[in-house]
DRENLUM-591839 format. One line per field, with one value per residue: residue number from 1; residue in one letter; x, y, z of N, C-alpha, C, O in turn. Coordinates in nm, 4 decimals. Layout:
num: c(NUM, ...)
residu: c(A, ...)
n_u: c(X, ...)
n_v: c(Y, ...)
n_w: c(Z, ...)
ca_u: c(X, ...)
ca_v: c(Y, ...)
ca_w: c(Z, ...)
c_u: c(X, ...)
c_v: c(Y, ...)
c_w: c(Z, ...)
o_u: c(X, ...)
o_v: c(Y, ...)
o_w: c(Z, ...)
***
This chain:
num: c(1, 2, 3, 4, 5, 6, 7, 8, 9, 10, 11, 12, 13, 14, 15, 16, 17, 18, 19, 20, 21, 22, 23, 24, 25, 26, 27, 28, 29, 30, 31, 32, 33, 34, 35, 36, 37, 38, 39, 40, 41, 42, 43, 44, 45, 46, 47, 48, 49, 50, 51, 52, 53, 54, 55, 56, 57, 58, 59, 60, 61, 62, 63, 64, 65, 66, 67, 68, 69, 70, 71, 72, 73, 74, 75, 76, 77, 78, 79, 80, 81, 82, 83, 84, 85, 86, 87, 88, 89, 90, 91, 92, 93, 94)
residu: c(M, D, A, P, L, R, D, R, S, G, V, P, D, D, A, A, L, L, N, E, W, F, L, V, L, R, G, D, G, K, S, P, D, T, L, E, G, Y, G, R, S, L, K, Q, L, S, S, F, L, A, A, G, G, F, P, P, L, A, L, A, T, A, E, H, L, R, E, W, L, N, A, M, R, D, K, G, N, K, P, A, T, V, N, T, R, Y, R, A, V, H, R, F, Y, E)
n_u: c(4.0731, 4.1465, 4.1210, 3.8759, 3.9676, 4.0699, 4.0054, 4.2075, 4.1140, 4.0488, 3.8051, 3.5966, 3.6540, 3.3770, 3.3293, 3.4913, 3.4087, 3.1308, 3.2109, 3.3199, 3.0885, 2.9435, 3.0791, 3.0247, 2.7492, 2.7289, 2.8513, 2.6787, 2.4986, 2.3210, 2.1001, 2.2117, 2.0364, 1.9440, 2.1911, 2.2345, 2.0217, 2.0508, 2.3012, 2.2500, 2.0774, 2.2583, 2.4757, 2.3325, 2.2549, 2.5098, 2.5941, 2.4244, 2.4964, 2.7678, 2.7275, 2.5850, 2.7418, 2.7366, 2.8388, 3.0318, 2.9086, 2.9789, 2.9457, 2.7120, 2.4032, 2.0704, 1.9058, 2.0534, 1.9721, 1.7073, 1.6849, 1.7587, 1.5523, 1.3384, 1.4427, 1.4239, 1.1435, 1.0328, 1.1602, 0.9841, 0.9818, 0.8128, 0.6149, 0.6648, 0.9033, 1.0801, 1.0541, 1.1657, 1.4398, 1.5040, 1.4597, 1.7086, 1.9053, 1.8595, 1.9161, 2.1964, 2.2894, 2.2101)
n_v: c(-3.2954, -3.0136, -3.0063, -2.7950, -2.4881, -2.4632, -2.4072, -2.3809, -2.5810, -2.7574, -2.7423, -2.6873, -2.3738, -2.1422, -2.0164, -2.1282, -2.3801, -2.3418, -2.2654, -2.5155, -2.6586, -2.5433, -2.5860, -2.8638, -2.8377, -2.6885, -2.8784, -3.0644, -2.9545, -2.7492, -2.4467, -2.0946, -1.9264, -2.0795, -2.1514, -1.8766, -1.8509, -2.0740, -1.9704, -1.7240, -1.8039, -1.9728, -1.8165, -1.6297, -1.7727, -1.8338, -1.5985, -1.5505, -1.7602, -1.6859, -1.4222, -1.4720, -1.6232, -1.8935, -2.2291, -2.2830, -2.3233, -2.6192, -2.7293, -2.6645, -2.7433, -2.9119, -2.7808, -2.5134, -2.4240, -2.4159, -2.1970, -2.0149, -2.0106, -1.9529, -1.6752, -1.5643, -1.5721, -1.4237, -1.1784, -1.0894, -1.2101, -1.3577, -1.6804, -1.8291, -1.7288, -1.8118, -2.0788, -2.1276, -2.0552, -2.2457, -2.4908, -2.4555, -2.4705, -2.7073, -2.8724, -2.8352, -2.9689, -3.2278)
n_w: c(12.2083, 12.4409, 12.7805, 12.9764, 13.0924, 13.4156, 13.7806, 14.0811, 14.2294, 14.0621, 13.9248, 13.6302, 13.4452, 13.4290, 13.1796, 12.9972, 13.0208, 12.8889, 12.6279, 12.5351, 12.5562, 12.3744, 12.1303, 12.0953, 12.0616, 11.8070, 11.6580, 11.6680, 11.4906, 11.5739, 11.5475, 11.4895, 11.6347, 11.8291, 11.9840, 12.0635, 12.2485, 12.4202, 12.5238, 12.6520, 12.8377, 12.9998, 13.0565, 13.2215, 13.4538, 13.5320, 13.6218, 13.8177, 14.0053, 14.0856, 14.1875, 14.4036, 14.5616, 14.5074, 14.4046, 14.1040, 13.7657, 13.6984, 13.9414, 14.0576, 14.2015, 14.2103, 14.3819, 14.3706, 14.1052, 14.1506, 14.3079, 14.1467, 13.9543, 14.1172, 14.1791, 13.9147, 13.8744, 14.1095, 14.0228, 13.8414, 13.6046, 13.3239, 13.3201, 13.0790, 12.9902, 13.2197, 13.1864, 12.9545, 13.0039, 13.2025, 13.0103, 12.8535, 13.0387, 13.1539, 12.9276, 12.9203, 13.1472, 13.0815)
ca_u: c(4.0502, 4.1984, 4.0265, 3.8534, 4.0518, 4.0227, 4.0517, 4.3088, 4.0502, 4.0362, 3.6682, 3.6398, 3.5728, 3.2233, 3.3495, 3.5754, 3.3079, 3.0434, 3.2652, 3.3494, 2.9615, 2.8817, 3.1406, 2.9545, 2.6035, 2.7445, 2.8757, 2.5317, 2.4028, 2.2200, 2.0949, 2.2561, 1.9510, 1.9440, 2.3079, 2.2316, 1.9363, 2.1133, 2.4085, 2.1879, 2.0447, 2.3479, 2.5332, 2.2715, 2.2716, 2.6512, 2.6133, 2.3534, 2.5626, 2.8745, 2.6667, 2.5064, 2.8247, 2.7137, 2.9321, 3.0336, 2.8102, 3.0037, 2.9138, 2.5765, 2.3033, 1.9190, 1.8719, 2.0822, 1.8827, 1.5585, 1.7045, 1.7641, 1.4391, 1.2579, 1.4737, 1.3659, 1.0145, 1.0508, 1.1655, 0.8645, 0.9702, 0.6774, 0.6449, 0.7120, 1.0599, 1.1340, 1.0569, 1.2632, 1.5601, 1.5028, 1.4778, 1.8356, 1.9833, 1.8293, 2.0047, 2.3338, 2.3129, 2.1756)
ca_v: c(-3.1588, -2.9767, -2.9874, -2.6599, -2.4245, -2.5102, -2.3331, -2.4342, -2.7029, -2.8609, -2.7137, -2.6204, -2.2433, -2.1679, -1.9598, -2.2466, -2.4996, -2.3181, -2.2794, -2.6500, -2.7230, -2.4691, -2.6688, -2.9754, -2.8139, -2.6592, -3.0049, -3.1282, -2.8726, -2.6525, -2.3352, -1.9888, -1.8813, -2.1735, -2.1328, -1.7611, -1.8571, -2.1212, -1.9182, -1.6059, -1.8644, -2.0275, -1.7056, -1.5666, -1.8618, -1.8478, -1.4686, -1.5631, -1.8345, -1.6121, -1.3126, -1.5418, -1.6890, -2.0097, -2.2700, -2.2498, -2.4319, -2.7531, -2.7969, -2.6128, -2.8610, -2.9195, -2.6485, -2.3912, -2.4086, -2.3975, -2.0634, -1.9208, -2.0174, -1.8604, -1.5521, -1.4997, -1.5527, -1.3027, -1.0384, -1.0712, -1.2888, -1.4570, -1.8090, -1.8898, -1.6951, -1.8899, -2.2134, -2.1275, -2.0716, -2.3928, -2.5875, -2.4489, -2.5283, -2.8588, -2.9511, -2.8185, -3.0561, -3.3772)
ca_w: c(12.2796, 12.5509, 12.8999, 12.9816, 13.2064, 13.5658, 13.8963, 14.1749, 14.3079, 13.9487, 13.8700, 13.5251, 13.4703, 13.3461, 13.0345, 12.9422, 13.0122, 12.8096, 12.4977, 12.5014, 12.5330, 12.2376, 12.0185, 12.0880, 11.9999, 11.6907, 11.6038, 11.6682, 11.3988, 11.6305, 11.4875, 11.5724, 11.7227, 11.9583, 12.0379, 12.1317, 12.3377, 12.5434, 12.5784, 12.7201, 12.9614, 13.0850, 13.1169, 13.3413, 13.5675, 13.5906, 13.6936, 13.9352, 14.1084, 14.1015, 14.2550, 14.5195, 14.6346, 14.5034, 14.3419, 13.9490, 13.6967, 13.7071, 14.0925, 14.0981, 14.2564, 14.1842, 14.4826, 14.3202, 14.0219, 14.2033, 14.3757, 14.0269, 13.9074, 14.2121, 14.1538, 13.8114, 13.9170, 14.1970, 13.9367, 13.7550, 13.4554, 13.2923, 13.3198, 12.9493, 13.0103, 13.3037, 13.1234, 12.8360, 13.0715, 13.2416, 12.9431, 12.8284, 13.1491, 13.1484, 12.8203, 12.9396, 13.2455, 13.0468)
c_u: c(4.0948, 4.0795, 3.9988, 3.9401, 3.9892, 4.0725, 4.1467, 4.2456, 4.0400, 3.8998, 3.6902, 3.5751, 3.4736, 3.2550, 3.4072, 3.4732, 3.1906, 3.0986, 3.2885, 3.1884, 2.9145, 2.9551, 3.0461, 2.8222, 2.6235, 2.7690, 2.7396, 2.4326, 2.2928, 2.2316, 2.1739, 2.1737, 1.9300, 2.0468, 2.3096, 2.1404, 1.9821, 2.2103, 2.3702, 2.1663, 2.1530, 2.4252, 2.4629, 2.2533, 2.4262, 2.6827, 2.5458, 2.4282, 2.6855, 2.8429, 2.6212, 2.6009, 2.8065, 2.8253, 2.9335, 2.9371, 2.8462, 2.9665, 2.7902, 2.4814, 2.1650, 1.8711, 1.9231, 2.0179, 1.7609, 1.5567, 1.7069, 1.6392, 1.3316, 1.3057, 1.4164, 1.2133, 0.9739, 1.0640, 1.0596, 0.8728, 0.8397, 0.7157, 0.7099, 0.8736, 1.1290, 1.1399, 1.1746, 1.4041, 1.5915, 1.5406, 1.6299, 1.9370, 1.9704, 1.8954, 2.1505, 2.3574, 2.2559, 2.2962)
c_v: c(-3.1329, -2.9885, -2.8560, -2.5989, -2.4602, -2.4276, -2.4231, -2.5856, -2.8093, -2.8472, -2.6487, -2.4783, -2.2339, -2.1021, -2.0706, -2.3702, -2.4777, -2.3063, -2.4077, -2.6883, -2.6496, -2.5414, -2.7951, -2.9554, -2.7658, -2.7791, -3.0760, -3.0592, -2.7872, -2.5229, -2.2167, -1.9249, -1.9528, -2.1677, -1.9745, -1.7816, -1.9350, -2.0750, -1.8032, -1.6750, -1.8997, -1.9049, -1.6257, -1.6584, -1.8628, -1.7060, -1.4748, -1.6377, -1.7656, -1.4990, -1.3716, -1.6030, -1.8534, -2.0944, -2.2622, -2.3545, -2.5832, -2.8210, -2.7285, -2.7486, -2.8153, -2.7764, -2.5309, -2.3507, -2.3601, -2.2310, -1.9652, -1.9173, -1.9193, -1.7085, -1.4774, -1.4916, -1.4133, -1.1642, -1.0173, -1.1209, -1.3562, -1.6022, -1.8778, -1.8451, -1.7788, -2.0408, -2.2468, -2.1372, -2.1906, -2.4988, -2.5867, -2.5191, -2.6684, -2.9283, -2.9403, -2.9470, -3.2232, -3.4651)
c_w: c(12.4177, 12.6545, 12.9064, 13.0904, 13.3315, 13.6608, 13.9717, 14.2203, 14.1771, 13.8632, 13.7425, 13.5202, 13.3707, 13.2050, 12.9412, 12.9157, 12.9009, 12.6479, 12.4499, 12.4602, 12.3919, 12.1231, 12.0116, 12.0260, 11.8715, 11.6124, 11.5909, 11.5693, 11.4580, 11.5614, 11.5730, 11.6558, 11.8515, 12.0518, 12.1472, 12.2587, 12.4627, 12.6103, 12.6877, 12.8665, 13.0679, 13.1428, 13.2351, 13.4645, 13.6224, 13.6740, 13.8128, 14.0380, 14.1572, 14.2065, 14.4051, 14.6008, 14.6194, 14.4268, 14.1866, 13.8990, 13.7033, 13.8525, 14.1259, 14.1115, 14.1947, 14.2789, 14.4349, 14.1992, 14.0485, 14.2558, 14.2530, 13.9469, 13.9627, 14.1901, 14.0397, 13.8154, 14.0098, 14.1317, 13.8401, 13.6305, 13.4592, 13.2929, 13.1998, 12.9447, 13.0908, 13.2688, 13.0178, 12.8907, 13.1357, 13.1458, 12.8819, 12.9194, 13.1498, 13.0381, 12.8662, 13.0573, 13.2207, 13.0464)
o_u: c(4.0835, 3.9614, 4.0794, 3.9810, 3.8690, 4.1793, 4.1659, 4.3154, 4.0248, 3.8767, 3.7811, 3.4670, 3.4713, 3.1908, 3.3682, 3.4639, 3.1545, 3.0240, 3.2809, 3.1627, 2.8488, 2.8916, 2.9932, 2.7784, 2.5301, 2.7134, 2.7111, 2.3139, 2.1891, 2.3397, 2.1986, 2.2223, 1.9039, 2.0266, 2.3605, 2.1776, 1.9671, 2.2316, 2.4367, 2.2101, 2.1480, 2.4379, 2.5243, 2.2370, 2.4552, 2.7663, 2.5904, 2.4309, 2.7126, 2.9189, 2.6296, 2.5625, 2.8527, 2.9144, 2.8248, 2.8931, 2.7562, 2.9601, 2.7615, 2.4925, 2.1477, 1.8058, 1.8510, 2.0064, 1.7083, 1.4588, 1.6623, 1.6213, 1.2618, 1.2193, 1.3707, 1.1607, 0.8980, 1.0040, 1.0608, 0.7898, 0.7755, 0.8303, 0.7936, 0.9580, 1.2351, 1.2236, 1.2457, 1.4845, 1.7047, 1.6264, 1.6817, 2.0246, 2.0689, 1.9308, 2.2232, 2.4561, 2.2560, 2.2851)
o_v: c(-3.2193, -2.9818, -2.7808, -2.6741, -2.4834, -2.3707, -2.5368, -2.6848, -2.9301, -2.9133, -2.5668, -2.4557, -2.2907, -2.1502, -2.0919, -2.4375, -2.5719, -2.3392, -2.4253, -2.7394, -2.7133, -2.5573, -2.8167, -3.0385, -2.7967, -2.7891, -3.1417, -3.0906, -2.7599, -2.4817, -2.2286, -1.8648, -1.8989, -2.1746, -1.9600, -1.7345, -1.8943, -2.1069, -1.7858, -1.6345, -1.8699, -1.8925, -1.5689, -1.6056, -1.8890, -1.6949, -1.4160, -1.5926, -1.7851, -1.4808, -1.3029, -1.6418, -1.9313, -2.0234, -2.2319, -2.4486, -2.6666, -2.9425, -2.7383, -2.8442, -2.7063, -2.6838, -2.4321, -2.2288, -2.2717, -2.1567, -1.8507, -1.8210, -1.8386, -1.6211, -1.3634, -1.3980, -1.3226, -1.0624, -0.9210, -1.0900, -1.3980, -1.6407, -1.9671, -1.9222, -1.8254, -2.1153, -2.3461, -2.2141, -2.2377, -2.5833, -2.6958, -2.5997, -2.7423, -3.0448, -3.0381, -3.0184, -3.3137, -3.5850)
o_w: c(12.5048, 12.6203, 12.8516, 13.1789, 13.3448, 13.6382, 13.9286, 14.2412, 14.1952, 13.7620, 13.7287, 13.5745, 13.2615, 13.1116, 12.8264, 12.8130, 12.8303, 12.5557, 12.3283, 12.3512, 12.3096, 12.0188, 11.9026, 11.9465, 11.7975, 11.5030, 11.4908, 11.5603, 11.3975, 11.5192, 11.6930, 11.7516, 11.9590, 12.1731, 12.2584, 12.3662, 12.5779, 12.7273, 12.7898, 12.9742, 13.1873, 13.2646, 13.3254, 13.5745, 13.7391, 13.7637, 13.9114, 14.1525, 14.2757, 14.3016, 14.5069, 14.7112, 14.7028, 14.3802, 14.1373, 13.9650, 13.7127, 13.8714, 14.2452, 14.0347, 14.1403, 14.2307, 14.4487, 14.1863, 13.9809, 14.2481, 14.2608, 13.8724, 13.9014, 14.1830, 14.0470, 13.7552, 13.9756, 14.1663, 13.7634, 13.5450, 13.5555, 13.2698, 13.2123, 12.8992, 13.0494, 13.3198, 13.0023, 12.8380, 13.1245, 13.1712, 12.8582, 12.8877, 13.1463, 13.0566, 12.8490, 13.0395, 13.3041, 13.0208)
***
């Protein structure tokens, strides 16, 4: 399998990294609904990181993830929604 597209510093592009991860999840037999939910969560995180001037997914730290989770809470997201987003991102970083 080809390596994900990388920027000049050698960091994988978020979209390419997610596409590769989805190939793995599909190979693991994850349902289309699970893939959609995971995708929505990771795309939201990727957008948050980019908008905040944070590093891309491949370089994000626990602190960046906490910032994102707190921002969701601050925007009025329900605890269950925040937890669902967290679980998807946790799966990505396992």
